[in-house]
C-alpha positions as CSV (number, residue, x, y, z in Angstrom):
1,M,-11.4,-8.0,-21.4
2,I,-8.9,-5.8,-19.6
3,W,-8.4,-6.5,-15.9
4,H,-7.8,-3.6,-13.4
5,I,-4.6,-4.3,-11.3
6,V,-4.6,-3.0,-7.8
7,F,-1.5,-3.2,-5.5
8,S,-1.9,-3.3,-1.8
9,D,0.2,-0.7,0.1
10,S,2.4,-3.6,1.3
11,A,3.0,-4.8,-2.2
12,V,4.0,-1.3,-3.3
13,E,6.5,-1.3,-0.4
14,D,7.8,-4.7,-1.5
15,L,8.4,-3.3,-5.0
16,L,10.1,-0.1,-3.7
17,R,12.6,-2.3,-1.8
18,L,13.8,-3.8,-5.1
19,S,16.3,-2.2,-7.4
20,P,14.7,0.0,-10.1
21,E,15.7,-2.5,-12.9
22,I,14.1,-5.5,-11.2
23,R,11.1,-3.4,-10.1
24,K,10.5,-2.3,-13.7
25,A,10.8,-5.8,-15.0
26,I,8.4,-7.2,-12.5
27,V,5.8,-4.5,-13.1
28,A,6.1,-5.0,-16.9
29,V,5.3,-8.7,-16.5
30,I,2.4,-8.0,-14.1
31,E,0.9,-5.5,-16.6
32,K,1.5,-7.8,-19.6
33,K,0.2,-11.0,-18.2
34,L,-2.3,-10.1,-15.5
35,S,-4.1,-7.3,-17.3
36,F,-5.5,-9.7,-19.9
37,E,-5.5,-13.3,-18.6
38,P,-4.7,-13.4,-14.9
39,E,-5.8,-17.0,-14.4
40,K,-3.9,-18.3,-17.5
41,Y,-0.5,-17.2,-16.2
42,G,-0.8,-17.8,-12.5
43,K,-1.1,-21.0,-10.4
44,Y,-3.5,-21.3,-7.4
45,L,-1.8,-21.7,-4.0
46,R,-2.8,-24.1,-1.2
47,K,-3.8,-24.0,2.4
48,K,-4.3,-20.5,3.9
49,L,-3.6,-18.9,0.5
50,K,-5.9,-21.2,-1.6
51,E,-7.9,-18.2,-2.9
52,Y,-4.7,-16.6,-4.2
53,M,-2.5,-17.3,-7.1
54,K,1.2,-16.9,-7.8
55,L,3.0,-15.5,-10.8
56,K,6.6,-16.4,-11.3
57,V,8.8,-13.5,-12.4
58,M,12.6,-14.3,-12.4
59,D,13.4,-15.4,-8.8
60,F,10.4,-13.5,-7.4
61,R,6.8,-14.4,-6.8
62,V,3.8,-12.1,-7.1
63,I,0.9,-13.2,-4.9
64,Y,-2.5,-12.0,-6.1
65,R,-6.2,-12.7,-6.0
66,V,-8.5,-12.5,-9.0
67,E,-11.8,-10.7,-8.2
68,K,-14.0,-11.8,-11.1
69,G,-17.1,-9.7,-10.1
70,L,-15.0,-6.5,-10.1
71,V,-12.7,-7.5,-13.0
72,T,-9.8,-6.8,-10.6
73,V,-6.4,-8.4,-9.8
74,F,-5.4,-7.6,-6.3
75,V,-1.7,-7.9,-5.6
76,V,-0.8,-8.6,-2.0
77,A,2.9,-9.4,-2.0
78,V,6.0,-9.4,-4.2
79,G,9.2,-11.1,-3.0
80,P,11.7,-13.8,-3.3
81,R,10.6,-17.4,-3.0
82,R,13.6,-18.5,-0.9
83,N,12.5,-20.2,2.3
84,D,8.9,-19.6,1.3
85,E,9.5,-16.0,2.5
86,V,6.9,-14.3,0.2
87,Y,4.2,-16.9,1.0
88,L,4.7,-16.4,4.8
89,E,4.5,-12.7,4.4
90,A,1.3,-12.9,2.3
91,E,-0.3,-15.1,5.0
92,K,0.6,-12.4,7.7
93,R,-0.9,-9.7,5.6
94,L,-4.2,-11.5,5.3
95,K,-4.8,-11.7,9.0
């Protein structure tokens, strides 16, 4: 089964802030792994983000939600893990 990947506007902005090389690498991993088995490659988060998963790509994290009824992967944030930056930003975007 092929999953449809949807990027939030904020996630697109996150990607556009990265260098073209890093952006291309992250998008390639997202398409390769999340298009076919999004739950196999990700790990569920805790607390306020417990319905979301993370995918590790180099020093970056992709925060996403698997919507099984729609066969959709919804990406909400992409960013560096340092100081839990990407997780805090994802929480803000969910409010």
